[in-house]
N, C-alpha and C positions, 0 to 999 in steps of 0.2 A: 636345319643343317644342310639338307639337300639343296634348298633354295640358295644358300650362301655359296655352296660349291659351284652351282650352276652360274651364279652371278660372277664369281671370280673367273670361272672358265670363259664366260662370254666376254668379260672385260679384257682378259689376257689375249683372247682371239682378236678382239677389236684393236687392241694396242699393236699387236703383231701386224695386222693389216695396214694400220696407219703408218707404221714405221716402214713397212715394205713399200707403200706408196711414196713415202718421202725419199726412200732410196732410189726408186725408179725416176722420180722427178730430178733428183740430184744428178744422176747419170745422164739424163736427157739434156739438161742445161749445160753440163760440162763438155758434152761432145757435139753440140749443135753446129759449131763453126767448122768442123772437119779440117782442122789446121794441118794434121799430119798426113793428109792425103797428098799423093805425089804421082804425077803421070808416069814416072820412071819406076814405080813400085813393081817388084818381082817377088816371087815366093819360092823358097826351097822347101820341098817336102821332106822334113826330117822325121825320124821314127816317133818322136813325141809331139809332133805338131808342125804346122807351117811356120817358117821363119821368113819374115819380110826383109827385103834388102833393096838397096839402090845401087846401081852400077853406073859409073861414069868414066869416060876418058880411056886413053890407051897408054901403054908403057908398062913399067914394072909395077906389079900389083901391091896395093896397100889395103889392109882391112882395118876399118875403124870400129872400135868397141866402146860404146857409151858406158857411163857410170851405172852402178846398180842401185842407186838411191831411187826412192819412189818418184814416178813421173818421168824418169829418164827414157830416152829413145834415141834413134839416130838423128833426130832433129837437133840434138846437141852439137852436131858438126855442120849445120847448114851454112855457116858463115865461112867455112874453109874448104868444103868439098869441091866446089867449082874450080877454085884456083889450083887445088891439088891435082885435079883431073886433067889439067893442061899438060902434065908430063907423066902422069901415072894412071893406071887402071885402078880406080878407087871403088871399094865396096864398103857400104855403110849398112850394118844390119841392126834390126831390132832383136835383141836376145829374147829367147823364149820367155813369155810372161811379161813382156814389155811392149809398149807402142802398139803397132799393128800386127805383131806376130801373135800366134795362138797363145792362150792363157790356160793351159790345162790345170786341173786341181791336183797338183803334185807338190812334193817338197823339192824346192830348187836348191841345188848344191853347186859348189865349185866344180866338182867332177862332171856334172851334167853339162855345164857350160863349156868346159874344156873339150869334152867329146863333141859337142855341137859345133864348136869353132873348127876343130881339126877335120870333122866330116865336111863342113862347108868349104874349107880350103881344098880338100881333096876332090870333092864331087862337083863344086861350082867353079872355083877359081882354077884349079887343076895344075898349079905350079907353085913354086916357092914364093912365099908371101911375107911382106913386112906387116907388123901390127902396130897401130897406135891405140893405146888403151887409156881410158880416163878413169880416175878414181879407183873404186873397188875392183874394176876390171883388170887392174894391173896383175892381180893374182891369176886371172885366166890366161893372160898373155905369157906369164912366166911359166906356169904349169904346162901350157901347150908346148912351149919351146923345150921344156924338160922331157915331156912325154914323146914328142916327135920332132926333134931338132932339125931334121932334114927338110921339113915342110915350112919352117919358119926362118925368115931372113933377119932383118933388123927389128928391134923392139923399141918403141917410143912410149913412155909413160907420162901422162899428164896428171900432176898432183896425185900420185899413188897413195892408197890407203896405208896407214902406218902398219908395220909388221906386228907391233904389239896388239893392235885391234884385230888384225886378221888371224892372230893366234887364239883369240877368244872363242871357246866352243860353247854350244848350247848348254844351258843349265835349266834347273827346274823353273825358274822365273821366266826365261825367254821361251821355253817350251809351252808354258801356260799361256803366255801372251799370244804365241802363234795359234794355239788351240782356240783361244777366244776370238781372234780375228777371223778364223776360218768358219766360225759358227754362222749359219745362215741368218739373215735379217738383222739380228742385234749386233753381231760381229761386224757385219757390213755397215751398219749405221755408224758404229764407232770408227771404222775405217774412213768413212766419208767425212766425219768430223776432223780427223787427222789430216785429210788431204783436200781441204777446202782451198779456194783461191787465196784467201787471206793467209793460210799456212804457207803457201808457196811464195807469196809476197815477202813474208818474214824471212824465209830461208834464203831467198835471193838477196835480200838486203843485208842479212847477217853473215852468210857463209859463201854465197856464190859469187857476188860482185863486190869489188872494192868501191867503185864509183856508183853510188845509188842513183845518181841523176840520169844515167843512161840505161837503166832497167826499163824495158818496154813491156807494155801490157800483153802483147802477143806472145812473149816468152812465157809469162805466167799462164796464159791460156793454153799454150802448147803443152806445158808440163801437167797442167790440170787435166787436159784432155787425155794425155797418155796414161794418167793414173786411173782413168775411168772408162777406158775402152777395153773390151766391147760392153762389159757390164760388170757385175760384181766379181767376175773371175779375175779381174785385175788386182784384187787384193792378195792373191795367193803368193805372188812373187814378193810382195811387201812383207807378208807374214814370215816367209822364209828368211828374208833379209834381216828383219828385226829379231827373228829367233836365232840368228847367227849361223844358220845352216849353210850360208854361202861362203862362210869364212874357211880359210885353209892356211896351214903353216907352210909357207913357201921358202923358208930359209934354206933348207937343203937344196931345193931346186935352184934358188938364186945363186948359191955357191957353185953349183955344178955346171950350169950352162955357160957356154963361151960365145954367145951371140953378141953382136954390137948392141949395146943398150944405152939409151939416153933418157934423162928425166927433164921435162919442162915443168916448172912450178911457178905458181903465183906468189910473188915476193911478199904479199901482205897476208897470206894465209897463215893462220895461227899454227905454230909448232911445225911448220913444213920443213924448216932447216934441219930439225932433229930427225924427222922422217927420212929426208933425202940422205943425210949423212949415215943413217943406219943402213940403208940399202947399199951405199958405197962401202961400208965397213964389211959387208958380206961378199961384195963383188967389186973389187977395186977398179975394174975396167969401165965402170959406169961413168958416163959423162953427165954433167948437170948444167942447166941453163935456167936462169930466173927471168920471169916476165914482170917488169915493174908495174906497180899500181893495179894489180889483179889479185883475185883470190882463187876460188875453186875452178872457175870456168874461164881461163884466159883465152881459149879459142872462141868464146862468144864475146867476151869483154874487150879483148884486144887482138882480133884475128890477124891483123896486118903483121904485128911483131911475131906472133906464133908461126905464121906462114914463112916469114923470113928465116926463122930458125929451122923450120922443117925443110926448106929449100937447101939449106947448107947440109943438114944431116942426111938427107936422102939424095 
């Protein structure tokens, strides 16, 4: 009996070591090209960790907030930031837990991000700022404007997440999933399976781009790199996102704020018209503009048209 227990223990230990080695190899391969590196990188020392950001240009300030899906970072805006900076002081940050910002082992929430954005505007930008928020970050922009409207100017939302999905709260199933992903070694291994290059290729083809022929490998590699920097800590923001801890009911805030708000949306994105119309139902002053032949990331897929709209709106 003792021999069996010893054999099982040895096998379990060996399995753990092998999976740990596979995890290390996966991270090394995913980050070897260092795509997210930028000579303009700066860091804001926030109370929960360093926040990486890029600053370009002069003029009225605009803060760019990337989506909250796994692999996101300020790289999402690389095709529009230079043009925007010709007339604006543009800041593109990696939210905590994403890209080259720190990835502390904490539960990431909407409130956490709202506070980080407001502190960044006050301590780094130092004046009233417009926000362009992509996807799930729409809730951060709306709640920031509601919590401190004086610091926020115009708000631009690119394919905002539906209010219905943002209202979903953590339940037993999502909490269990978060717990499993946060487990060392085995949870990390499962996270790596979910965030392989092939997984990103599929999501770009299915959800992010309408025209699959213009999807470039460097985009896949950038998202893959962001999902695995600096090491296994990159999984913690994903587990909070999948666990619904980043969600927030923003309906009250949406009805209360009186900022200038506009929504740019990919015309081919599934159910986006319903989402946009729901936002407008709660705040009739919202303007909407569609970008033809695009889905979730029109600022990557068709940056020229997006910039034309932003030039008018700003």
